C-alpha positions in Angstrom: 84.2 88.6 129.0 85.4 91.9 131.7 85.8 95.7 130.4 88.9 95.7 131.0 89.8 92.6 128.9 86.9 94.0 126.3 88.8 97.4 126.0 92.4 95.7 125.6 91.3 94.1 122.3 89.8 96.8 121.5 92.4 99.1 121.1 94.6 96.0 119.8 91.8 95.9 116.7 91.8 99.8 116.7 95.8 99.8 116.1 95.7 96.3 113.5 93.0 98.5 111.4 94.6 101.7 111.4 97.9 100.0 110.2 96.4 98.3 107.2 94.6 101.0 106.2 98.1 102.7 106.3 98.8 100.3 103.9 95.9 100.5 101.8 96.7 104.0 101.5 100.4 103.8 100.2 99.6 101.3 97.7 96.9 103.4 96.0 99.8 105.8 96.0 101.6 103.5 93.8 99.6 104.7 91.0 99.2 101.9 88.6 95.5 102.6 87.7 94.0 105.4 87.7 92.8 105.5 91.8 91.2 109.1 93.1 92.3 107.7 96.6 96.0 109.1 95.2 94.6 112.6 94.8 93.8 112.9 98.6 97.3 114.2 99.7 96.9 117.4 96.9 96.7 120.6 98.8 96.2 123.2 96.6 96.3 126.8 97.2 93.8 129.1 95.9 93.9 133.2 97.0 96.6 132.2 99.7 94.4 129.4 100.9 95.3 125.6 101.3 92.1 123.6 100.1 91.8 120.0 100.0 91.1 118.9 96.4 88.0 117.4 96.8 86.6 121.1 97.9 87.8 122.4 94.0 87.6 119.9 92.0 85.2 117.1 91.0 87.5 114.0 89.9 86.6 110.6 87.9 87.8 107.7 86.0 87.7 107.5 82.8 88.9 104.5 81.7 91.7 102.1 84.1 94.5 104.2 83.4 93.2 107.7 83.1 91.3 110.3 85.3 89.4 113.7 85.3 89.7 116.2 87.1 86.8 119.0 86.6 87.4 122.6 88.1 84.8 123.9 90.0 85.8 127.5 89.0 88.1 127.8 85.7 90.2 129.9 87.4 91.5 127.2 89.5 92.6 125.1 86.7 96.4 126.1 86.6 96.4 125.4 90.5 95.1 122.4 90.7 97.7 121.4 87.7 100.1 122.7 90.1 98.9 120.4 93.3 98.8 117.2 91.6 102.1 117.6 89.8 103.9 118.5 93.0 102.6 114.8 94.6 102.4 112.8 91.2 105.2 114.0 88.9 104.8 110.7 87.1 101.3 111.4 85.9 101.2 112.5 82.2 99.3 115.6 82.3 97.1 117.2 80.0 94.3 120.2 79.5 91.3 119.4 77.4 88.0 120.8 77.1 84.5 119.4 77.1 82.7 118.8 74.0 81.0 122.3 72.6 84.4 124.3 74.1 86.8 126.1 71.5 90.0 124.5 72.8 90.9 128.7 72.7 87.8 129.0 74.8 88.8 129.4 78.6 85.7 127.7 79.7 84.9 123.7 79.8 88.4 122.8 79.9 89.8 119.6 82.9 93.2 118.0 83.5 93.3 114.6 82.1 95.4 112.6 83.2 97.3 108.9 82.2 99.3 106.6 84.7 102.6 105.9 83.7 103.0 102.7 81.6 104.9 99.4 83.9 107.5 98.6 81.9 111.1 96.3 83.4 112.2 99.7 85.6 108.9 100.7 87.2 108.0 96.9 87.4 110.6 95.6 89.6 110.5 99.4 91.4 106.9 98.9 92.5 107.1 95.2 93.6 109.7 96.3 96.0 107.9 99.1 97.5 105.2 97.3 97.5 107.2 94.3 99.7 108.7 97.2 102.1 105.5 98.3 102.6 104.1 95.2 103.3 107.2 94.2 105.8 106.5 97.5 107.7 102.7 97.4 108.2 103.8 93.1 109.3 106.5 94.3 112.1 104.0 96.7 113.4 101.3 94.5 113.5 103.3 91.9 115.8 104.6 94.6 117.9 100.9 95.5 118.5 100.3 91.8 119.0 103.1 91.3 121.5 101.9 94.1 123.6 98.4 93.2 123.7 99.7 89.5 124.8 101.5 91.2 127.6 99.4 93.3 129.0 96.5 90.4 128.7 99.0 88.3 130.7 99.1 91.0 133.5 95.4 91.6 133.5 94.5 88.2 133.5 96.4 87.4 136.1 93.7 85.4 138.6 91.6 84.6 135.1 90.3 80.9 135.1 91.6 79.1 132.5 88.8 78.6 130.5 88.4 82.5 130.5 92.6 82.9 129.8 91.4 80.4 126.5 88.7 82.0 125.4 90.3 85.7 125.4 93.0 83.9 123.5 90.9 82.4 120.8 89.0 85.7 120.7 92.6 87.6 119.8 93.6 85.1 117.1 90.4 85.6 115.4 91.4 89.5 115.5 94.4 89.1 114.2 94.0 86.7 111.2 90.9 88.9 110.2 93.4 91.9 109.6 96.2 89.7 108.3 94.2 88.3 106.0 93.2 92.1 104.8 96.8 93.1 104.7 97.9 90.2 102.7 94.9 90.2 100.3 95.8 93.6 99.6 99.3 92.9 99.1 98.5 90.0 96.7 95.6 92.7 95.2 98.1 95.0 94.6 100.7 93.0 92.9 98.3 91.5 90.6 98.0 94.9 89.6 100.9 95.3 88.7 101.7 92.0 86.9 98.7 92.7 85.1 100.1 96.6 83.7 103.4 95.1 83.3 101.9 92.1 80.9 99.8 94.8 79.4 103.0 96.4 78.4 105.4 93.6 77.2 102.1 93.1 74.5 101.8 96.1 73.1 105.5 96.4 73.0 105.3 93.1 71.3 102.9 94.6 68.5 104.1 97.5 68.2 108.1 95.4 67.2 106.0 93.2 65.3 104.6 95.6 63.3 107.5 97.9 62.7 109.8 94.3 61.9 106.7 93.6 59.4 107.3 97.4 58.3 111.1 97.3 57.3 110.4 93.7 55.6 108.2 95.6 53.4 110.6 98.3 52.2 113.0 96.0 51.8 110.6 93.7 49.4 109.1 96.0 46.6 106.8 93.0 45.6 105.8 92.2 49.3 104.7 96.2 49.1 103.1 96.0 46.1 100.9 93.0 47.2 100.1 94.7 50.3 99.2 98.0 48.7 97.3 96.8 45.8 99.7 97.8 43.5 101.8 100.7 42.8 101.8 104.5 41.2 103.6 105.6 38.3 
């Protein structure tokens, strides 16, 4: 394969990889499970200087739907919280203290974030966003592939049929590789959304069943007595 052909294919790989990477980043910011990647865009203003979150705090996942942000310096707690809520106002933010520190103690505090539940409305919005980002990524990838095909046609004007076929086969492999990556990320994100929605529905059904049971017990003193083991009086 000639250098000029290899260079064109290398550019295609770079473009396709960049589009897929952007898709992954966008999906990470459709926050369902706790993902520290979603905080990469947070810019923390400290003493008049804008800094990256990773330079002023430690981020760790605490279970599937929660993560902890621990400031390196206690005085940075407030600006860090501001920066995160600016990019993700949908998060529930709490200030907590590590074990061994009193609640009123200014030291030992960290930020605790909870991802919003995936109810029906949020589920539908998220699925629409996943499809929209996927469509945009696919269009850009197709355009990059078309451009590369056109360039190769010019560059291989005097190539043999065997050389043309070999280049075309290699290009198909490259395109398939990145298309598969794109599709896998979409499918994984949709599964993440559906799993979270199923959890929400299960919790909702459990809560409704409990409330119904309590209402029935309240309307039936005999059942309430049996469940409580007797009544005082």
